[in-house]
PyMOL Python script that loads the backbone (N, CA, C, O; Angstrom):
from pymol import cmd

cmd.read_pdbstr("""\
ATOM      1  N   MET A   1      75.516  24.114  99.895  1.00  0.00           N
ATOM      2  CA  MET A   1      76.416  24.884  99.055  1.00  0.00           C
ATOM      3  C   MET A   1      76.706  26.230  99.709  1.00  0.00           C
ATOM      4  O   MET A   1      75.943  27.182  99.549  1.00  0.00           O
ATOM      5  N   ASP A   2      77.797  26.301 100.434  1.00  0.00           N
ATOM      6  CA  ASP A   2      78.214  27.563 101.027  1.00  0.00           C
ATOM      7  C   ASP A   2      79.150  28.275 100.062  1.00  0.00           C
ATOM      8  O   ASP A   2      80.117  27.699  99.563  1.00  0.00           O
ATOM      9  N   VAL A   3      78.844  29.517  99.818  1.00  0.00           N
ATOM     10  CA  VAL A   3      79.679  30.330  98.939  1.00  0.00           C
ATOM     11  C   VAL A   3      80.406  31.340  99.808  1.00  0.00           C
ATOM     12  O   VAL A   3      79.778  32.119 100.525  1.00  0.00           O
ATOM     13  N   GLU A   4      81.726  31.325  99.743  1.00  0.00           N
ATOM     14  CA  GLU A   4      82.509  32.259 100.543  1.00  0.00           C
ATOM     15  C   GLU A   4      82.726  33.545  99.755  1.00  0.00           C
ATOM     16  O   GLU A   4      82.952  33.501  98.546  1.00  0.00           O
ATOM     17  N   PRO A   5      82.657  34.705 100.438  1.00  0.00           N
ATOM     18  CA  PRO A   5      82.899  35.968  99.738  1.00  0.00           C
ATOM     19  C   PRO A   5      84.365  36.095  99.338  1.00  0.00           C
ATOM     20  O   PRO A   5      85.251  35.492  99.944  1.00  0.00           O
ATOM     21  N   ALA A   6      84.589  36.879  98.323  1.00  0.00           N
ATOM     22  CA  ALA A   6      85.957  37.107  97.877  1.00  0.00           C
ATOM     23  C   ALA A   6      86.730  37.814  98.992  1.00  0.00           C
ATOM     24  O   ALA A   6      86.222  38.769  99.580  1.00  0.00           O
ATOM     25  N   PRO A   7      87.947  37.361  99.292  1.00  0.00           N
ATOM     26  CA  PRO A   7      88.699  37.967 100.393  1.00  0.00           C
ATOM     27  C   PRO A   7      88.969  39.453 100.182  1.00  0.00           C
ATOM     28  O   PRO A   7      88.987  40.222 101.144  1.00  0.00           O
ATOM     29  N   ARG A   8      89.175  39.856  98.954  1.00  0.00           N
ATOM     30  CA  ARG A   8      89.477  41.268  98.688  1.00  0.00           C
ATOM     31  C   ARG A   8      88.284  42.147  99.046  1.00  0.00           C
ATOM     32  O   ARG A   8      88.455  43.216  99.632  1.00  0.00           O
ATOM     33  N   LYS A   9      87.087  41.708  98.701  1.00  0.00           N
ATOM     34  CA  LYS A   9      85.895  42.487  99.023  1.00  0.00           C
ATOM     35  C   LYS A   9      85.693  42.571 100.527  1.00  0.00           C
ATOM     36  O   LYS A   9      85.238  43.593 101.040  1.00  0.00           O
ATOM     37  N   ALA A  10      86.025  41.509 101.230  1.00  0.00           N
ATOM     38  CA  ALA A  10      85.889  41.511 102.689  1.00  0.00           C
ATOM     39  C   ALA A  10      86.853  42.513 103.313  1.00  0.00           C
ATOM     40  O   ALA A  10      86.495  43.218 104.256  1.00  0.00           O
ATOM     41  N   ILE A  11      88.066  42.578 102.793  1.00  0.00           N
ATOM     42  CA  ILE A  11      89.061  43.519 103.321  1.00  0.00           C
ATOM     43  C   ILE A  11      88.630  44.947 103.037  1.00  0.00           C
ATOM     44  O   ILE A  11      88.733  45.810 103.910  1.00  0.00           O
ATOM     45  N   VAL A  12      88.151  45.207 101.831  1.00  0.00           N
ATOM     46  CA  VAL A  12      87.705  46.557 101.474  1.00  0.00           C
ATOM     47  C   VAL A  12      86.522  46.964 102.341  1.00  0.00           C
ATOM     48  O   VAL A  12      86.468  48.102 102.808  1.00  0.00           O
ATOM     49  N   ALA A  13      85.583  46.066 102.563  1.00  0.00           N
ATOM     50  CA  ALA A  13      84.432  46.375 103.409  1.00  0.00           C
ATOM     51  C   ALA A  13      84.880  46.656 104.835  1.00  0.00           C
ATOM     52  O   ALA A  13      84.361  47.570 105.475  1.00  0.00           O
ATOM     53  N   PHE A  14      85.829  45.890 105.340  1.00  0.00           N
ATOM     54  CA  PHE A  14      86.356  46.098 106.689  1.00  0.00           C
ATOM     55  C   PHE A  14      87.007  47.471 106.801  1.00  0.00           C
ATOM     56  O   PHE A  14      86.769  48.200 107.765  1.00  0.00           O
ATOM     57  N   LEU A  15      87.833  47.825 105.812  1.00  0.00           N
ATOM     58  CA  LEU A  15      88.517  49.121 105.849  1.00  0.00           C
ATOM     59  C   LEU A  15      87.526  50.276 105.737  1.00  0.00           C
ATOM     60  O   LEU A  15      87.697  51.302 106.396  1.00  0.00           O
ATOM     61  N   LEU A  16      86.500  50.121 104.917  1.00  0.00           N
ATOM     62  CA  LEU A  16      85.494  51.173 104.798  1.00  0.00           C
ATOM     63  C   LEU A  16      84.718  51.343 106.098  1.00  0.00           C
ATOM     64  O   LEU A  16      84.398  52.468 106.482  1.00  0.00           O
ATOM     65  N   ASP A  17      84.413  50.247 106.777  1.00  0.00           N
ATOM     66  CA  ASP A  17      83.736  50.337 108.073  1.00  0.00           C
ATOM     67  C   ASP A  17      84.608  51.066 109.086  1.00  0.00           C
ATOM     68  O   ASP A  17      84.121  51.912 109.836  1.00  0.00           O
ATOM     69  N   ARG A  18      85.885  50.741 109.108  1.00  0.00           N
ATOM     70  CA  ARG A  18      86.803  51.407 110.038  1.00  0.00           C
ATOM     71  C   ARG A  18      86.937  52.890 109.704  1.00  0.00           C
ATOM     72  O   ARG A  18      86.946  53.726 110.608  1.00  0.00           O
ATOM     73  N   ALA A  19      87.040  53.225 108.429  1.00  0.00           N
ATOM     74  CA  ALA A  19      87.161  54.624 108.022  1.00  0.00           C
ATOM     75  C   ALA A  19      85.898  55.394 108.379  1.00  0.00           C
ATOM     76  O   ALA A  19      85.971  56.547 108.804  1.00  0.00           O
ATOM     77  N   ASN A  20      84.751  54.768 108.210  1.00  0.00           N
ATOM     78  CA  ASN A  20      83.488  55.401 108.563  1.00  0.00           C
ATOM     79  C   ASN A  20      83.433  55.679 110.062  1.00  0.00           C
ATOM     80  O   ASN A  20      83.021  56.763 110.475  1.00  0.00           O
ATOM     81  N   SER A  21      83.839  54.723 110.868  1.00  0.00           N
ATOM     82  CA  SER A  21      83.843  54.897 112.318  1.00  0.00           C
ATOM     83  C   SER A  21      84.808  56.006 112.727  1.00  0.00           C
ATOM     84  O   SER A  21      84.470  56.850 113.558  1.00  0.00           O
ATOM     85  N   LEU A  22      85.988  56.007 112.156  1.00  0.00           N
ATOM     86  CA  LEU A  22      86.968  57.042 112.478  1.00  0.00           C
ATOM     87  C   LEU A  22      86.453  58.413 112.072  1.00  0.00           C
ATOM     88  O   LEU A  22      86.623  59.382 112.813  1.00  0.00           O
ATOM     89  N   GLY A  23      85.831  58.507 110.918  1.00  0.00           N
ATOM     90  CA  GLY A  23      85.275  59.781 110.467  1.00  0.00           C
ATOM     91  C   GLY A  23      84.205  60.305 111.405  1.00  0.00           C
ATOM     92  O   GLY A  23      84.165  61.501 111.695  1.00  0.00           O
ATOM     93  N   MET A  24      83.342  59.427 111.880  1.00  0.00           N
ATOM     94  CA  MET A  24      82.301  59.863 112.814  1.00  0.00           C
ATOM     95  C   MET A  24      82.907  60.347 114.126  1.00  0.00           C
ATOM     96  O   MET A  24      82.448  61.341 114.688  1.00  0.00           O
ATOM     97  N   ILE A  25      83.930  59.656 114.621  1.00  0.00           N
ATOM     98  CA  ILE A  25      84.587  60.077 115.859  1.00  0.00           C
ATOM     99  C   ILE A  25      85.242  61.438 115.671  1.00  0.00           C
ATOM    100  O   ILE A  25      85.147  62.294 116.551  1.00  0.00           O
ATOM    101  N   LEU A  26      85.903  61.651 114.537  1.00  0.00           N
ATOM    102  CA  LEU A  26      86.540  62.940 114.274  1.00  0.00           C
ATOM    103  C   LEU A  26      85.512  64.060 114.163  1.00  0.00           C
ATOM    104  O   LEU A  26      85.741  65.159 114.667  1.00  0.00           O
ATOM    105  N   ILE A  27      84.396  63.800 113.517  1.00  0.00           N
ATOM    106  CA  ILE A  27      83.348  64.813 113.379  1.00  0.00           C
ATOM    107  C   ILE A  27      82.752  65.160 114.735  1.00  0.00           C
ATOM    108  O   ILE A  27      82.527  66.334 115.029  1.00  0.00           O
ATOM    109  N   ILE A  28      82.494  64.151 115.568  1.00  0.00           N
ATOM    110  CA  ILE A  28      81.945  64.411 116.900  1.00  0.00           C
ATOM    111  C   ILE A  28      82.940  65.215 117.728  1.00  0.00           C
ATOM    112  O   ILE A  28      82.545  66.148 118.427  1.00  0.00           O
ATOM    113  N   GLY A  29      84.217  64.871 117.663  1.00  0.00           N
ATOM    114  CA  GLY A  29      85.246  65.628 118.379  1.00  0.00           C
ATOM    115  C   GLY A  29      85.319  67.065 117.897  1.00  0.00           C
ATOM    116  O   GLY A  29      85.455  67.983 118.705  1.00  0.00           O
ATOM    117  N   PHE A  30      85.230  67.269 116.596  1.00  0.00           N
ATOM    118  CA  PHE A  30      85.259  68.623 116.041  1.00  0.00           C
ATOM    119  C   PHE A  30      84.060  69.430 116.522  1.00  0.00           C
ATOM    120  O   PHE A  30      84.208  70.592 116.900  1.00  0.00           O
ATOM    121  N   LEU A  31      82.880  68.828 116.513  1.00  0.00           N
ATOM    122  CA  LEU A  31      81.685  69.531 116.981  1.00  0.00           C
ATOM    123  C   LEU A  31      81.784  69.869 118.464  1.00  0.00           C
ATOM    124  O   LEU A  31      81.355  70.943 118.884  1.00  0.00           O
ATOM    125  N   MET A  32      82.344  68.967 119.255  1.00  0.00           N
ATOM    126  CA  MET A  32      82.518  69.248 120.682  1.00  0.00           C
ATOM    127  C   MET A  32      83.500  70.397 120.897  1.00  0.00           C
ATOM    128  O   MET A  32      83.294  71.231 121.779  1.00  0.00           O
ATOM    129  N   MET A  33      84.563  70.446 120.098  1.00  0.00           N
ATOM    130  CA  MET A  33      85.538  71.519 120.222  1.00  0.00           C
ATOM    131  C   MET A  33      84.923  72.859 119.833  1.00  0.00           C
ATOM    132  O   MET A  33      85.155  73.862 120.507  1.00  0.00           O
ATOM    133  N   ILE A  34      84.145  72.889 118.758  1.00  0.00           N
ATOM    134  CA  ILE A  34      83.472  74.118 118.341  1.00  0.00           C
ATOM    135  C   ILE A  34      82.501  74.579 119.424  1.00  0.00           C
ATOM    136  O   ILE A  34      82.421  75.772 119.715  1.00  0.00           O
ATOM    137  N   THR A  35      81.765  73.647 120.020  1.00  0.00           N
ATOM    138  CA  THR A  35      80.831  73.989 121.089  1.00  0.00           C
ATOM    139  C   THR A  35      81.570  74.586 122.277  1.00  0.00           C
ATOM    140  O   THR A  35      81.100  75.558 122.870  1.00  0.00           O
ATOM    141  N   MET A  36      82.710  74.025 122.631  1.00  0.00           N
ATOM    142  CA  MET A  36      83.490  74.545 123.750  1.00  0.00           C
ATOM    143  C   MET A  36      83.991  75.956 123.454  1.00  0.00           C
ATOM    144  O   MET A  36      83.943  76.825 124.325  1.00  0.00           O
ATOM    145  N   VAL A  37      84.469  76.189 122.242  1.00  0.00           N
ATOM    146  CA  VAL A  37      84.961  77.517 121.868  1.00  0.00           C
ATOM    147  C   VAL A  37      83.825  78.531 121.899  1.00  0.00           C
ATOM    148  O   VAL A  37      83.991  79.630 122.428  1.00  0.00           O
ATOM    149  N   LEU A  38      82.674  78.174 121.338  1.00  0.00           N
ATOM    150  CA  LEU A  38      81.537  79.095 121.351  1.00  0.00           C
ATOM    151  C   LEU A  38      81.069  79.375 122.773  1.00  0.00           C
ATOM    152  O   LEU A  38      80.716  80.511 123.091  1.00  0.00           O
ATOM    153  N   SER A  39      81.061  78.379 123.620  1.00  0.00           N
ATOM    154  CA  SER A  39      80.674  78.559 125.015  1.00  0.00           C
ATOM    155  C   SER A  39      81.640  79.506 125.717  1.00  0.00           C
ATOM    156  O   SER A  39      81.219  80.364 126.492  1.00  0.00           O
ATOM    157  N   THR A  40      82.924  79.353 125.451  1.00  0.00           N
ATOM    158  CA  THR A  40      83.929  80.231 126.047  1.00  0.00           C
ATOM    159  C   THR A  40      83.754  81.663 125.566  1.00  0.00           C
ATOM    160  O   THR A  40      83.851  82.598 126.361  1.00  0.00           O
ATOM    161  N   VAL A  41      83.499  81.846 124.288  1.00  0.00           N
ATOM    162  CA  VAL A  41      83.303  83.191 123.734  1.00  0.00           C
ATOM    163  C   VAL A  41      82.069  83.843 124.347  1.00  0.00           C
ATOM    164  O   VAL A  41      82.115  85.015 124.721  1.00  0.00           O
ATOM    165  N   VAL A  42      80.982  83.112 124.454  1.00  0.00           N
ATOM    166  CA  VAL A  42      79.756  83.657 125.042  1.00  0.00           C
ATOM    167  C   VAL A  42      79.988  84.011 126.505  1.00  0.00           C
ATOM    168  O   VAL A  42      79.540  85.066 126.956  1.00  0.00           O
ATOM    169  N   ALA A  43      80.673  83.162 127.253  1.00  0.00           N
ATOM    170  CA  ALA A  43      80.952  83.445 128.660  1.00  0.00           C
ATOM    171  C   ALA A  43      81.830  84.683 128.792  1.00  0.00           C
ATOM    172  O   ALA A  43      81.650  85.469 129.722  1.00  0.00           O
ATOM    173  N   TYR A  44      82.773  84.867 127.880  1.00  0.00           N
ATOM    174  CA  TYR A  44      83.637  86.046 127.917  1.00  0.00           C
ATOM    175  C   TYR A  44      82.846  87.314 127.605  1.00  0.00           C
ATOM    176  O   TYR A  44      83.065  88.352 128.229  1.00  0.00           O
ATOM    177  N   LEU A  45      81.932  87.234 126.647  1.00  0.00           N
ATOM    178  CA  LEU A  45      81.158  88.411 126.259  1.00  0.00           C
ATOM    179  C   LEU A  45      80.140  88.802 127.323  1.00  0.00           C
ATOM    180  O   LEU A  45      79.816  89.983 127.450  1.00  0.00           O
ATOM    181  N   VAL A  46      79.637  87.859 128.077  1.00  0.00           N
ATOM    182  CA  VAL A  46      78.632  88.143 129.100  1.00  0.00           C
ATOM    183  C   VAL A  46      79.266  88.855 130.288  1.00  0.00           C
ATOM    184  O   VAL A  46      78.645  89.737 130.882  1.00  0.00           O
ATOM    185  N   THR A  47      80.485  88.487 130.639  1.00  0.00           N
ATOM    186  CA  THR A  47      81.121  89.101 131.811  1.00  0.00           C
ATOM    187  C   THR A  47      81.781  90.411 131.480  1.00  0.00           C
ATOM    188  O   THR A  47      82.359  91.050 132.358  1.00  0.00           O
TER     189      THR A  47
END
""", "prot")
cmd.dss("prot")
cmd.show_as("cartoon", "prot")
cmd.util.cbc("prot")
cmd.orient("prot")
């Protein structure tokens, strides 16, 4: 007896997984940009 999941729930789960992945990529990119800006500011203040 194989029970197949409801197609709507599968689509919602797929979209949530994709949104989660995109959110993590955006957060990592934002943190990298902030790090670069802070590094530039520190380098400017030291010289």
